[in-house]
C-alpha positions in Angstrom: 118.7 -50.7 87.5 115.5 -52.7 87.4 112.3 -51.1 86.0 110.0 -49.5 88.6 106.4 -50.8 89.1 103.8 -49.1 86.9 100.3 -50.4 87.4 97.3 -49.9 85.1 94.0 -49.1 86.8 90.6 -48.8 85.0 92.3 -48.5 81.6 94.7 -45.8 82.7 98.4 -46.5 82.7 101.2 -44.2 84.0 103.1 -42.1 81.4 106.7 -41.1 82.0 108.5 -38.7 79.7 111.7 -40.0 78.2 113.7 -37.3 80.1 112.2 -38.1 83.5 113.6 -40.5 86.0 111.7 -42.8 88.3 113.4 -44.9 91.0 112.9 -48.7 90.7 111.2 -48.9 94.1 108.7 -46.1 93.4 105.1 -47.1 92.4 103.0 -45.3 89.8 99.4 -46.4 89.6 96.7 -45.4 87.1 96.4 -41.9 85.7 99.8 -40.6 86.4 101.9 -38.3 84.1 105.5 -37.5 84.8 106.8 -34.7 82.7 110.3 -34.2 81.3 113.1 -33.7 83.7 111.1 -34.7 86.8 112.4 -37.2 89.2 110.4 -39.6 91.5 112.6 -41.0 94.2 112.8 -44.3 96.1 109.7 -45.8 97.8 107.4 -43.0 96.7 103.8 -43.9 95.7 101.8 -41.9 93.2 98.3 -43.4 93.2 96.2 -41.9 90.4 93.3 -44.4 90.8 90.5 -41.8 91.4 91.8 -38.8 89.4 94.9 -37.7 87.5 98.3 -36.9 89.0 100.7 -34.7 87.0 104.3 -34.0 88.1 105.5 -31.0 86.2 108.8 -30.5 84.3 111.9 -30.6 86.4 110.0 -31.3 89.7 111.5 -33.6 92.4 109.3 -36.0 94.4 111.7 -37.2 97.0 111.9 -40.5 98.9 108.8 -41.9 100.6 106.3 -39.3 99.3 102.7 -40.3 99.0 100.6 -38.5 96.3 96.9 -39.5 96.0 93.7 -38.1 94.7 89.9 -38.1 95.4 87.2 -38.7 92.8 87.2 -35.5 90.7 90.1 -34.1 92.7 93.3 -34.3 90.7 96.8 -33.5 92.0 98.8 -31.3 89.8 102.4 -30.3 90.7 103.8 -27.5 88.7 107.2 -27.2 87.1 110.3 -26.8 89.3 108.7 -28.0 92.5 110.2 -30.0 95.3 108.2 -32.4 97.5 110.3 -33.3 100.5 111.0 -36.7 102.0 107.9 -38.4 103.5 105.4 -35.7 102.6 101.8 -36.4 101.7 100.0 -34.5 99.0 96.3 -35.3 98.6 94.1 -33.9 95.7 95.9 -30.6 95.6 97.0 -28.1 93.0 100.6 -26.7 93.2 101.7 -23.8 91.0 105.4 -23.6 89.8 108.4 -23.5 92.1 106.6 -24.7 95.2 108.6 -26.4 98.0 106.8 -28.8 100.3 109.0 -29.7 103.3 109.7 -33.2 104.5 106.8 -35.0 106.3 104.5 -32.1 105.5 100.8 -33.0 104.8 98.5 -31.3 102.3 95.2 -32.8 103.6 93.2 -32.3 100.4 91.6 -29.8 98.0 94.6 -27.4 98.7 95.8 -24.7 96.3 99.4 -23.6 96.7 100.6 -20.4 94.9 103.8 -20.1 92.9 107.0 -20.0 94.9 105.3 -20.8 98.2 107.0 -23.0 100.8 105.3 -25.4 103.2 107.7 -26.0 106.1 108.7 -29.5 107.2 106.0 -31.4 109.2 103.5 -28.6 108.7 99.9 -29.7 108.1 97.9 -27.7 105.6 94.2 -28.2 106.5 91.7 -29.5 103.9 90.6 -26.7 101.5 93.4 -24.3 102.4 94.7 -21.8 99.8 98.3 -20.6 100.1 99.2 -17.3 98.4 102.2 -17.1 96.1 105.6 -16.8 97.9 104.0 -17.4 101.3 105.8 -19.5 104.0 103.5 -21.8 105.9 104.3 -23.6 109.2 102.7 -25.3 112.1 99.8 -27.6 112.8 97.5 -26.4 111.4 99.8 -24.5 109.0 99.5 -20.7 109.1 101.4 -17.9 107.2 104.7 -17.1 109.0 106.5 -15.1 106.3 107.3 -14.5 102.7 109.9 -16.3 100.6 112.9 -14.1 99.9 115.4 -14.2 97.1 117.9 -16.2 99.2 115.4 -18.9 100.1 114.2 -19.2 96.5 117.8 -19.6 95.3 118.5 -22.3 97.9 115.4 -24.2 96.8 116.5 -23.9 93.1 119.9 -25.2 94.0 118.5 -28.3 95.8 116.2 -29.0 92.8 119.2 -28.7 90.5 121.2 -31.1 92.6 118.3 -33.6 92.5 118.3 -33.3 88.6 122.0 -34.1 88.5 121.6 -37.0 90.9 118.7 -38.4 88.9 120.7 -38.1 85.7 123.5 -40.2 87.4 121.0 -42.9 88.4 119.4 -42.9 84.9 122.8 -43.4 83.2 123.7 -46.3 85.5 122.2 -49.5 84.0 122.8 -51.5 87.2 
């Protein structure tokens, strides 16, 4: 598989841990750190040109995700998180085990507590804080429940499947 695009910006170059996998069509720009076991899927863009982006251990950033920052506003994604297809995460801090549903938007300066879930296509307004284990839905996103053990287990299983799939891609040289 061909190497993915990594672009230096203002002297900062993306760093990818040896145990992480990045799809060849994903783009990493500037101050981006991908930790061990994380996966960055096809056509995702992580643009750390204004502040740092960190994707934590074992996290999955699925296809077509956009992660960006503001000056002085980093994006940090904790360990064991899943960012769903087509989501946008802007200058936000996510604790461990957070699930962001497909096409959801974190508008900026958001803080998402451990184990929380943002439902697909929900829009978290700028500056919103999400408590640990909360389920957020709607436009604008509002609390609609709490994550139970069954939902948490389903999320862990999806993330584990992504790790296995990423390992398959990583071991295939073509």
